[in-house]
N, C-alpha and C positions, 0 to 999 in steps of 0.2 A: 737636256736635263731640266732647264728652266721651264720649258713648255710642259713637261710631264708634271712638274711640281705645281704649276698653276692649274692644271686640269683635274687635280685630285679634289674630291668633295670635302667640304668642311666637316670637321669631326662633330659628331652628335653629342651634345651635352647630356649628362646623366646625373642622377642623384635627386634627392628630395627637392632641392631648390629649383633645379631645371624642370622637374615634374610640376611643381606649383606654378612656375612661370608659364608653362605650356597649357595647363589645365584650369588654373584658378585666376591667373592675372594676365591673360592673353589679349586684353582689350579693356577699354574703359567700362563697358557694360558688365563684362565678366568680373572685373575688379569690384565694381559697386555691389553686385549681387553677393560676391564672396564676403565682402566686409559686412554687409547687412546680415547675412546668415550667421557669420561668425559672432557678431554682436548679440544676436538673439540666442544662439546656443550658449554663449558665455553667461548671459544673464540668467538663462534657465538653469545652467549648471551651478552657478553661485547660489541662486535661490534654493535649489534642491539640497545642496550641501549644507547651507545654513539652517534650513528647516529640519532636515533629516539627521544631521550630525552635530553641528555646533551648538544650536539652541535647543536640542532635543532633551527630553526627560527620560532617562533610562530606567529608573526605579523610584518608587515612592515608599514612605514608611507605612507601617501598619497602624490603623486607627485604634481607638479604644474599643470598638466593637469587634475587633479581630479581622476586619476587612481592610484592604488597601485604602489609603487616604489620597484621593486624587487632587488635593489642594495644589500640589506642585505643578500638576498638569494644567489646572485651571489658570494658574498664574501666567503661563506662557501660551495660553490658548490662541491659536492663529499665528503665532510666531515660531513655535518649535513643535516638533512631533512628540507625541506621548507614547513612546515605545513600552512604557510600563503596562499599558493596556494589553499589548501583545504578550508581554511576559507573564501577565496574570491569566490570560485566557488561551494560551497556545494549546493547552491540553484539550480544551473544548473544540478549538478550531481544527486540530489535526485528527482527533479521535471521536468527536461528537459526544453522544450520550453513553459511550462504552464505559462500564464500571471503572472508576478511577484506579482502584488497586489492581486491575487486570489490564491496564493499558500497555503494559510491556508486550502483550501478545499482538495487538495491531501494529505496534512499533516494529516488531520482528517481521510481521507480514509486509510492511512497507519495504524493509531491507531485502526481503526475499523477492519481491517484485522487481526492485532495482537490479538485483543480481541476475534475475531471469532476463531482463532487458539487455544487460551488458553481455551476457553469454550469447544471446540470440543475435546480437549485432556483430559478433566475431565470426568471420568466415571459417575459421578452423573448427568451430563447433557445428557447422552446417552438415551434420550427418544424421543418420537415422536415430541415433541415440538421443538427439536433442528432443525428439517427441516424448521419449520416456522421461527425460528431465522435466519437461513442461508438466506432464501428468503428475509426477512425484511432487514437484514444488507446489502446484495448485492444490493437490490433495493435502499437503502439509499446511497450506494457508487456510484451507477449510477447517482442518482440525483445530488450528490455533484460534480462529475466529469464533467457531461454534463452541468448542470445548466439549464437556460431557464425557470425555475419555481421558485416560492417562492422568487422572487426578485433576484435570482442569475443570474449572467451574463452567457450567453451561450458560451461554449468553445468547438469548434469542436475537433474531435479525432485527427486531424492532429497536434494539439498543445499539446497533451498529451505526457508524456515521463517520464523517470527516473524510480524510484523504484515502483510507482503505476502500471506502465505497466507490470513490471516483476511479481508483485504480482497478477495482474489480469490474466495474461496468465497462471501462475502456479496454481492459485486457481481454475479457471474455467476448466483448463486442467485436473487436478486431479479429481475434483468433477464429471466431466462428463465422463472422460475416465474410471474411476473405474467401474461403473455399466455396461458400454459397454464391459469392459474386462471380467466381471463375465459372461455375456451372451455368449460371444465368447468362453470362456473356457468351459462352459457347453455345448455349441453347438458342440465343437470338440469332446466331449465324447458321443454325442447323436447317438449311433449306430443304433437306430431304425428310425432315420431321416437322411438318407444319403444325401439328398439335402442340408439340413441345415449344416451338418458336412462338406460337400464339400465347401460351401460358406465360412464358418469360416476358414477352412484351407487355401483357396485361399487368403482371407483377411490378415491373419497373415503372410503368406509367402511373399505376395506381399509387404506389408508395411515393414517387416523386411529386405527385399532385396533392399530397396531404402533408401538412406540417408535422414535425416530430411531436409537438405538444398534443395534437389530436391522436396520434398513434399511442402515446403514453396513456392518455385518458381511456382509449378503447381497450388497451391491454389491462388497465387497472379496473375498469368498470364493466366493459362488455364481455371480455374473455371469460370470466367466471360464469356468465349466463349460458354459455355453450358447453359447459362441462357437466358431466353427470352429477347428480345430487350427492352431496357429501364430499365431492372432490374440491380441494382447496389448494391453489397454487400460490406460493409466497409472492408478496408484492414485489420484492426485489427481482424474483425470477420473471414475473410478468413484464416488468420494465426492461429487463435484459433481452427478452424475446422481441419487444418492440424496437429496441435499439439495433439488434442484429438485423432485423428485416429492413430497417431504415437505411443503415449503412450499406448493407448488401446491395441495395438497388443503385446507390450512387457509385459504389466501387465497380459494380458490373459495367456501368456505362464507360467508366474510365478504362477498364480492361478491354472493352469492345473497341474503343478508339485505338488502342495499341494493336489489336488484332487486325483492324482494317488498315493500319499504317504499314504493315509488312508487305513487301512485294509478293506477288503470286509465285515467283520463282522458288521461294522457300518451300511452299506446299508442293509444287510440281517436282522439286528435287527429292523431297521426302517420299512422294508417290513412286518416283522412279527407283528408289532404293527398296521398294516393297514393304515399307513400314505400315503398320496398322494405324487406324485413326488415332487411338490413344497414344501410341508410341510417337507419332509425328507431332501430336499436340503438346505432350508434356516434355518431350526431349528437344524439340526444334522450335515449334511455333510459339508456345506460351513463354518460355524463357526470354526470347527476343522481344516479344510484345511487352512483357513486364519491364524490361530494361528501358524501353522507349517511354513508358508512362510513369517513371519514378517521380518526377516533380508533381504531376497532378494527383498521384496516389498519396503522397505525403501531405499534400495540401488538404486532401479529403480527410486523412487521419487526424491532422491537427484540428481541423474544424470540428470533427466528431469528438475529439478529446474535450474540447471546450463545451460542446453541446450536452455533455453528460450532466452539466449543472441544471438542465431543465427538469430533471427528475424531482426537483423540490416541489413541483406543482402537484405531485401525487403523494407527497409526504415522506419522501426518502431523504435521509439526513446526509447529503453529500458534503463536499468541502465548502461550497458556497453557502449552503444552508447552515452549516455549523458556524461559519463566520457571522452570518446574520443573527444567529442565536447568541453569540458572544456580544454583539453590539446591543442586544436588548437588555443587557445588564445595566441597571440605573447608575451604577458606579462609574461606568465608562461611556455613558451616552455623550455624544459629541466627539468621540475619538474613533469614528468609523473609518477615517482616511487611513489610519495606521493599520487597521485590520484588513482593509481592502488592499493595502500595499503588500502585506504579507501574502495574501492569497494570490495577488497578481504575480509576485515573484515565484510562487510555486508553479502556477500555470505556465509562466514564461519559461521556467527552467525545463519543464518537460517538453514544451513545444519547440524551444530552441534546440534542445538535444535531438529531437526528431529531424528538424531542418538541417542541422549540421551533419548528422549521420547520412542523410539522403544525399547531400552534396558530395560527401566523401565517397559514398558508394557509387554514385553516378560517375564521378571522375575515375574511380578505380575500374569500373566496368568499361568505361570509354577507352582507357588505356589498353585494356586487354583486347578490345575489339580492333584497335588500330595497329596492333602488332603485325 
């Protein structure tokens, strides 16, 4: 009995203290690095909290001219944040030049976009009816933004701006670029159709070899030259076409990588079952390929969502451009950090939501695969 007791392995310690000792303080070098990084993080956290909360100015009184008096912000300049600038300019940042008394309409559109994203992320809504929901909500967004019907005042696209423009470009860009990317990825693998394969290769290499800025300029300046006389395509639509073509090329290569990663046995098994090309592609091959490339797909989507800010170079009033317009107000010059912080929080919220959802979806599909 004594021999058996001595041969038993020592119990493994668990808990946060044991984890910290094993991962953060398991040697003199690891301890030194942990303490140094902890000191830097603590200093950064204290400085941020002091600047953004403790010493911040949240509101300012109105001056004799009827405009906010920034004297309180100037008194703490460099020591505390002036969130009063954001409070005064948030309408311009979020909605751009949209008429002030009609800004409830783009606010509803933002809420509709968020509801659409949430519904699309829930697997119980992954049915054929979801496509009709997309069409209905996007049509409602168009009615709200344009107006001109149901007693709504007509608002031309030149007056649109802010976050709705960013969401419109991102949503339509991803929704239309994804099926284009699937077709291009399949076309690049179509060895029995050399003409189709060549066109897909040329498209991908041409688009990937040109920056998005150049495509936006071409869509804004060159595209109208190739249209019949008297035909005029809206500037926002031209930018949307350029973005769809740009994203489609990058997503196509990601999907092609997933297709190449699948073992040939999947295709051979589908052929043995007598399935047609489209049946085996959309029921067997493509779902498995997309599951393999969820991380790079989401990485591409996140990068594209942020790249929509480049439309400012052709005069489209997106979120970033609206923020820069707010900074141009002489009253709040010098308070750009707070406005940039607000826009950074908005971009981070959307990008982090995409990243978190992709990790959850990947884990969920991985569990179903391992059953």
